[in-house]
C-alpha positions, 0 to 999 in steps of 0.5 A: 638082282647085284649090280655086278654081274660075271660070266662064269667063262670068257667068250672071245670076240673077233678082234676087228671089233677093237682098236688094237689088232695085236690084243691077245687077251681080253677081260670081260666085265660085265655092269649094268648100263647106268653104270658103264656110262659112269666109267665112260664120262670118267674116260679111264679106259682105252681100247674100249667097245661098248656092246648092247647084247640081250640078257640071254647072251651067255647061255645060262647066265642070266635067266631067260625072262630078264628084260634088262639090257647089259653092257659089255666092255671089253678091254684089251690087256694087250696095249702098249706099255705107257712110257716116260723120261723125266729129267730133275734139272738144277736152276741154278737162278733159284738153286732148287730142282726143276723137272723137265720133260725127256732127258736133259743133258745137264740132268742131276738125275733122269728116270726111265719109267714104263708102266706094263702092269697090265701086260706084265704085272710089272712097272719097270724104271730105271734112274741114274744120277750124274756124278758131276753134280755133287752127293747131297744133290745127286741123292735128293734129285734121285729121289724128285725125279723118282716121284716125278714118275711114279706118283700115280702108283704112290697115290694108288698103293698108299690108298691101298696099303697104308690109308687107314694106318693110324688114321684118318679112321678109326684106329689104336690111337694110344699105339699110334702116338707111342709109334709117332714119338718111337719114329721121332725120337729114332730119327732125331738120334740118326741125325745126330749120329750123321751130324756127330761123324761126318767122315764116316761112311756108315753115316754118309750113306745113311744121310744120302738114303735119307735125303733120297728119300726127302726128295721122294717125299718132297717131289710127291708133295710138290715141296721141291726145293735144294737138299738140306735139313732133313724134315720128314712126317713120321706117318708120311712116306716112312711109312712105305720103307717101314712095313716089315719093321711095322710088324715088329713095332706093333708087338714091341709098343703093343698095338691092340690088334696087330696084323702078323697072324701066328706063323704068318711066313714072309718069302721063300728062297732057294739057292741052287747049284746045278749039278757039276756047279755049272750055274749057281740060281738065286731065286726068291718068292715074296709073300705079302698082302695081296693089296700091295701087288702094285709092282716096280721093277727097279734100277738105280745108278748112283755116282756116288763116289768111293774116294772123297774124305768121307768114304775113305776105307775104300781102295783107291782103284774104286771110283764108286761105292761098290753097289751104287747101281742096284736091280731090285723088286720093289714098290711104288713109294719105296726106295728099297726093295722090301721083298728083298731081292737085290742085284748089286754092282759090287757082284752081290746078290741079296735077299731074305726072308722073314724069321720074326720074333714069338719071344715078347721078352725081347722086345726090351732091346727095340729101342729109338736110340741106338738103333737103325731101322732094318730097311735103312741097315740094308740100304747101307750095306748094299752100297759099302759092302764088297764080300758076303762077310762084309756086307754081314758086319754091314748090315749088324750095326745098330740092330733096330730087332724090327723086320727080323730076318735071314739073309743070304749074301751070295757072292757070284765073284768067288762063282767059276762055272764048272769048277769045284768047290772053294772053302769060303767066301761065296755064301754068308748067312745072317739072322737077326732078332732083336739083341742078337745077330748070327753069321756063318760062312756057308759056302761049304755047306752049299757045295755038299748039299747042292742048296740052301732053301730059306722058308721063315724059320730060323737055321741057327738053333740059338736064334731058334731058341731065343726067338721062342721056335721051341715054344712054338713045337711044343704048342703047334707041332712040327709045322713050326720045326726047321727041318719038318715045315712042309715047305722044308720037306717040298725043298728037299724032295723038288731041288733035285728037278732044279736042272735049268732056269725053267725049272726053277721057275717051276718049283718057285712057282710050285703050289699043288696043295689039294694033291701033294701029301705034304700040303696037309696040315694037322689038325685042319679041316680040310685037311690041305692047305694052300699056305704049305707050299712053296708059293702059297695061296691062302685065299684058297683055303675055305673061310668055313674051315678049322684050322690051329692057328692064323697063318693057316686060315683064309687070307688075302695073302700068299706068293705074291711073285717070283724072281730068279737071276744066275751067274749068266744074267747078274753081270747085266742085272737081269733076272726072270720074275712073274708077278702076282700069285701062283696059278701052275696047278691052282685057280688063277687069282681073279679080284673080281671072283675073290672073296676079298673083291671088296678089299681097296686094289686101286690100279690092279688088273682083275686077273692076275695070270702073267707069264714070266718076263726076262727083265733087261735094262737099257744099255 
């Protein structure tokens, strides 16, 4: 007899059985009584009722002859979200930062954090720094205070996603040795550039970003001091930042078993002009491993000045850097998005989908010297750029050739609802691969077609060919073609149905793979595939199916969220968001009934059927 038994259908009990009368949903977990006693001793559940019921409680669930009793654990999923506010305060006697509960008027940085994962699939974090302190103290304090309120989530996310990466269990020792050296050498080169270029806005923001990360790591490790010399564990919190970079470094550094499957995509994006140019919607779906679904929606408000010797390129009327305030979807332990999706105080919205590199000849361009990792270039461009072209130019410096993406930069300052098209400046596209970056203003194309879709295949022909796109088409067919990929066709067909935010959300969550002919897969058995949709559900593909390449097989991978903002929302850094795999026209993802129930998913809800939320921030 299995120790864990689940009913196929939940039954609802009267609200009088639990303390939270406002609860509207329940999750039911059926355990043998001894195991429940263990759970009870841990005191990890709130709003719980334990009932002793006969084994035949659910019709057909258990044979009537069974004599064991089952404990029914009723957990309210509508329990109030836990909110905490903490401040990093300068201790004038020690010169170090102390963490204090609540809002402190003399804060260096404060954090307002709400853990609402059980109700909405998201946690929410706001970090604000105090401009009366110097920039290095602000940056370090921002990291310290974020760690103070998110340390539990950081630990869970580390366990779920990184605990086995280069130790402590079985791992590729040769690759991990090469990776550690690469990271160490790269950090040394970056530190040298920071020291050599004290008046460079670029290297100044690189330094502040690394100080923020240092504060996050120091705070988590209980080693808070004051901002000083950078000192990182190369296989510590840097790995949280380097998730995308690592996929390419595995190939460049010859890892024996690489995590990226052939054809594996990372994200869908759509930029849509509504009829009559009345609105401009910008949307993004993250595609990721399901173990990475502990999510935090973040807003940073950093008071880094735009007028000092280190930022001399900024105009005199700018008191702060252009992108000092940012709202973005993110993860525990990360100081950038990683998805990526940002709403910036500069008026820019920046987002990307991964295009990767399938040409091994290009890995020779991936070197630790002369390169800044993608996550760091991303942060610097978001902070310093005022226009799309400027963002692309900043980001293009020191191309690492890792986390190779198609970036889309929308400048809402150049959009006027209901007005005719403009020639340039609204929409910029950048594509990066090792040794090459292509940039183009696509404002006119956006106005002509009414939309821009992005789905992990390069747009620029030179990038497509150089990265091995032609070879993939020859080997596997039109699935790798820019125009004939299933998502390209679905976007082309369905984007005309988008008339408002609701229909945009519906398209970005679209997956009807069993009934949509565009989701058919040449060479697959069964012929329809959960990967071939705007929001993938690869976990729904049969394990015993036949698939021509890795991305189409059964995997714990798919669309893990949806975000969309608009001209009407972006000024307040607002957006609509959904957390978890899509379930509009396919079954809800549930860890307990999934083929991947044994994968680590510490802190995750079991059932991922969360609604769309309107993300608003405190004033």
